[in-house]
N, C-alpha and C positions, 0 to 999 in steps of 0.2 A: 210787283204786279206779276201774276203768273198766267200762263196760257194753259188752260186745262182742256184736254180733248175728251170727247165722248163719242164712242162708236157703238153701233147697234145693228144687229141683224134680227130677223123675225123667228128663224127656226134654227135648231141645233145643227142641221146639216149645211147651213150657209157659212161662208167664210168671212172673217173679220180682217184678214191680212191687209187687204187693199186700203181700208179705211184707216187701220192702225199705222201703216206706212206713211199715208198722206198726213195724218195728224202730227206724226213725229217729224216729218219733213217740214212742216209749217212751224215747228218750234215749240210744240206742246211738251213741257217737261213732265206733265202727269197726264196719263191717258187711262180712262176707265172704259171698259167694254162689257157688253152683255149680249146674250142671245134670248130675246124676249119680244113679244109683239109690241108694236108702237101704237096700237089701237087706243090704249089708255095708259095711264101712269101706274096702274096696279101692277105690282110685282117687279117694278124697275128699281131695284135696290141700288145699283151702281149710279143711276141718274139722281136718285135722292141723295146719295153720298156726294156727288159732284156739286149739286145745288147747295147742300149744307156746308160744303168746304169753301165756297166762294167767298172772297174777301174784297173790300173796296179796291177798284182798279183791275181786278182779275177779268179774265176773258174766257168764256166758255166757247169752245170751237167745236163745230160739227162739219162733216164733209157735205152733207145735204140736209136741208130742213126736215125732210121726212125721217131722218135718223133720230131727230129730236122728238118727233111725234107725227101722228097722221090725224090728229083731231085738233081742229083750229083753236078751240077753247084751251086745250092742254098746252099747246105751243105758246099761246099768248100768256097764259098763267105762268109758264116756265120763264119766259122773257120778263114778265113782271117780277117774279121772285128774284131773278138775277139783278134787275134794276133796283129792288128794294135792298139789296146787298151792295149797291153801288158798283156792280159788275156789268160787263158787256157780254152780248151773244154775237158770235160771228159765224156765218155760214160760208163755206168755201165755194160751193158750186150752186148757183152763181154767187159770187162774192158780194155779201151784204153783211152789214154790221149795225148794231143798235147804237153805235157811237154817234150817228147822225140822225136827224129827224126823218129824212127820206128812208132810212133803213127800217124804221118802224112800219111805215106804210108798205114797203116792199115785202117785209116778213109776214105782215098780216095777210096780204094777198097770196103769198106762197103757201101760208098755212092753210088757207081756204082751198087752194089747188090741191095740196097734199090730202086733205080730208075728202075732196070730190074724187080724187084718184083712188083712194081706199074704197069708196062706195062702188066706183066702176069695177074695181077688182073683185069685190064681193059679188056683184051682180053677174059678172062673166063666170065666176066660179059656180055660182048657183045655177046659171043656165047650162053649164057643162055637166054638172052633176045630174040635172033633170034629164038632159039628152042621154047621158050614159045609162041612167036608170030605165028610160023608155027603151033603150036598145038591149037592156038586160046585161050590161057589161060593167056596171058600177059595183065595186067591191068595198067601198068605204075608204077612208084615209088610211095611210100607213101608220103603224104604231111607232111612235118616237121613243117610247120607253119599253124595256124589257120587263113586262108584268111578272113573269115567272121569277126573274132575278130579285125583284122587289120582294116577292112573297118568300123567297128562299132566305134572303138576308134577314127579313123580319122573323122568320121561323128559327134562325140561328141566334136570335136575341138582339139584333141591331134595332135601334129605335128609328123613328121616321127622320129625325134630323140627320143621324149618321148615314142612313140610306140616301137621303137627298144629296148630301156631300159626296158620297161615293159615286153616284150616278149623275152628278151634275144637273140636278133638277130641283124643283121647289118641294117643300114639305107637303103642300097642298096636293101636288100631283101623287106623292107617295100615299097620303091619306085616302085619296080617291081610289087608287088601285087596291089598297087594302080593304076598303069598304066593299069593293066589287066582289072580291074573292072571299 
């Protein structure tokens, strides 16, 4: 039986260190981490690897349920997939596990709360952007990727996969930048 940790943050400028330290302190021998949105499972390669790796009796551990996902259906599907592999899911804060029947109910409710919280965040963000536009101070979001560097690497003969590895981003992001320019 293995304890496998999964850590996630939404953006490249956020820090995974606190989650990683907590998962290791909880006895996770394997910890996978990624910087990608939890709004859906799309692009979450490390999570897919963890789920695929689960064996009977293993335990998938996350620090908070919203690290697993912010969509109730996705969270419940992930828990179901773990159970199909005879594995368990444990959330550390608050401490809830699928080892017991009550854990399923609590995780379902927490998943719904995480989804609702995501909707609230998006609504507040949208309101803030509209207010900033009305005041004439909205300049758009900050670029997370250096578009000029992507174009320069491509001009030097690097392919999209190599550029993505170099810049720690997805190939799809590289393709989008190359299509723009």
